[in-house]
KOLVEXGU-506416 format. One record per residue (C-alpha): residue in one letter; x, y, z. Coordinates in steps of 0.2 Angstrom, whole numbers, padded with zeros to 4 digits, always signed. Layout:
% KOLVEXGU-506416
aXYZ ...
***
This chain:
% KOLVEXGU-506416
m+0707+0034-0159 t+0695+0043-0170 t+0698+0062-0169 g+0692+0076-0180 r+0693+0095-0180 i+0681+0109-0180 r+0685+0119-0196 s+0672+0132-0192 i+0656+0136-0181 q+0641+0144-0188 v+0625+0150-0179 g+0609+0159-0185 l+0592+0163-0180 p+0576+0161-0190 r+0572+0174-0202 s+0559+0178-0215 e+0563+0179-0234 n+0551+0189-0244 s+0549+0192-0262 d+0536+0199-0274 c+0538+0185-0286 v+0525+0173-0279 a+0522+0164-0296 d+0540+0156-0294 p+0540+0143-0280 l+0559+0146-0278 q+0556+0164-0274 r+0540+0164-0263 p+0541+0171-0245 w+0547+0158-0232 a+0554+0157-0215 t+0570+0148-0211 g+0585+0146-0200 i+0596+0138-0213 f+0607+0153-0216 k+0621+0152-0203 f+0635+0164-0200 p+0653+0162-0194 v+0657+0163-0175 l+0673+0171-0171 g+0679+0165-0154 p+0672+0154-0140 i+0654+0151-0139 w+0643+0142-0127 l+0635+0125-0131 g+0619+0122-0121 q+0608+0107-0120 n+0597+0113-0135 n+0608+0123-0146 l+0623+0134-0148 q+0621+0152-0141 g+0613+0163-0154 d+0606+0148-0165 g+0588+0143-0168 q+0576+0135-0180 a+0560+0140-0189 d+0552+0123-0190 l+0553+0116-0172 i+0543+0101-0177 h+0556+0094-0188 h+0572+0103-0182 g+0580+0107-0165 g+0577+0099-0148 v+0589+0089-0137 d+0593+0076-0150 k+0597+0089-0163 a+0606+0102-0153 v+0621+0103-0166 c+0621+0099-0184 a+0638+0094-0191 y+0644+0092-0209 s+0660+0086-0216 a+0671+0098-0226 e+0678+0082-0233 h+0663+0082-0245 w+0667+0099-0252 p+0677+0092-0267 y+0662+0083-0273 w+0650+0097-0271 q+0661+0109-0280 t+0655+0101-0296 i+0637+0105-0291 l+0637+0121-0280 p+0645+0137-0284 p+0663+0134-0278 d+0666+0152-0272 q+0651+0150-0260 l+0656+0133-0253 r+0661+0137-0235 g+0656+0133-0218 g+0637+0133-0215 a+0634+0130-0233 f+0623+0115-0228 g+0615+0124-0214 e+0627+0116-0201 n+0633+0122-0185 f+0650+0113-0185 t+0659+0111-0201 l+0671+0097-0197 e+0687+0090-0205 q+0694+0072-0204 l+0677+0064-0200 t+0664+0057-0212 e+0648+0047-0211 t+0658+0031-0214 e+0670+0034-0199 v+0658+0039-0185 c+0644+0029-0177 i+0627+0032-0168 g+0631+0034-0150 d+0649+0040-0152 v+0654+0052-0138 f+0666+0066-0141 s+0674+0079-0130 v+0676+0096-0139 g+0682+0111-0129 t+0674+0109-0112 a+0658+0101-0119 v+0654+0082-0122 v+0643+0078-0136 q+0635+0062-0143 i+0630+0057-0161 s+0611+0054-0161 q+0606+0052-0179 p+0610+0056-0197 r+0604+0073-0204 q+0589+0071-0215 p+0590+0086-0227 c+0573+0094-0231 w+0567+0105-0245 k+0574+0120-0237 l+0591+0115-0242 a+0585+0115-0260 r+0577+0132-0258 r+0593+0139-0251 w+0603+0134-0266 q+0589+0136-0279 i+0592+0117-0284 k+0576+0108-0283 d+0583+0091-0281 l+0598+0095-0270 a+0591+0087-0254 v+0587+0071-0264 q+0605+0072-0270 v+0612+0073-0253 e+0601+0058-0248 r+0607+0048-0262 t+0626+0051-0260 g+0625+0048-0241 y+0634+0065-0238 t+0621+0070-0225 g+0630+0075-0210 w+0623+0071-0193 y+0617+0078-0177 f+0624+0079-0159 r+0615+0079-0143 v+0624+0087-0128 i+0630+0076-0114 r+0639+0090-0105 e+0637+0109-0109 g+0652+0119-0111 t+0662+0131-0122 v+0668+0126-0140 d+0678+0135-0152 m+0685+0133-0170 n+0701+0123-0173 q+0697+0112-0158 e+0698+0093-0159 l+0684+0081-0156 c+0691+0067-0147 l+0682+0050-0146 l+0678+0045-0128 d+0666+0030-0131 r+0659+0020-0146 p+0645+0009-0139 c+0638+0004-0156 p+0653+0002-0168 e+0641-0008-0180 w+0630+0007-0183 t+0640+0020-0193 v+0630+0035-0199 a+0633+0028-0216 a+0624+0012-0211 a+0610+0021-0203 n+0608+0031-0219 r+0608+0016-0230 i+0594+0007-0220 m+0583+0023-0220 h+0585+0028-0238 h+0591+0013-0248 e+0586-0003-0240 r+0568+0002-0236 n+0561-0016-0238 d+0573-0023-0225 r+0562-0024-0210 a+0574-0035-0200 a+0588-0021-0202 a+0575-0008-0198 e+0571-0017-0182 r+0589-0019-0177 l+0593-0001-0180 g+0577+0004-0171 l+0583-0005-0155 c+0599+0006-0154 p+0597+0015-0138 f+0607+0030-0143 l+0597+0033-0159 s+0586+0048-0158 s+0568+0045-0153 s+0561+0051-0169 w+0572+0038-0179 q+0568+0024-0167 q+0550+0027-0170 t+0552+0027-0189 m+0562+0011-0188 q+0551+0002-0176 q+0535+0007-0187 r+0544+0001-0203 a+0548-0015-0195 l+0530-0018-0191 t+0521-0011-0206 q+0535-0007-0219 a+0530+0011-0218 e+0540+0022-0229 p+0548+0039-0223 n+0539+0054-0231 p+0551+0059-0245 q+0541+0074-0249 r+0549+0083-0234 r+0566+0082-0243 q+0559+0087-0261 f+0556+0104-0266 e+0537+0105-0270 d+0525+0119-0273 t+0515+0113-0258 h+0529+0117-0246 l+0527+0136-0250 
***
């Protein structure tokens, strides 16, 4: 049975970052909730988020399908060659749950896990936006994350409860074993011309509503996702 462990939990509320250097797009003022800080001890997981957590951009982030952002620490050895190793810790990718023993190839859309007294379900891969690049001052970082498939994923909350670091995530149900997070990433980002695959993925009832809409639209018109949201451009600032 698939199990994982919460290495650490992080939360953070949106904040404004100001700078006098408006000429440099990497330094201009911005509002973000990507900076997360460790939680020491049990914390309440509600339907929409962890207690004390929030997002600045509620159009693209947050909501019941994106209550918890999870990222696998199994990818840290790879990122140590790109990011400052001494800063690579829980929350480095803006995630709430930093996990061990689980990766995108090992979990599926619709997987239901118990953790603490809560029950959660995987709803979609994470699509990193330009704010991840801004946070690390690496213009193409979000694109690198997309290319590697080391995206992480989101959980929706099936049953609210208390969670804590070092707790196990125990798989309770796997209704869609064919739809690993890695497979969903591959269709979204690398097989954009495969309209049949997009249609099949879009019919997955446990996929988030936003991803269902994207896949169904692509199946009809071969519409592309907007890559600009994941690239760092002057127009974002």
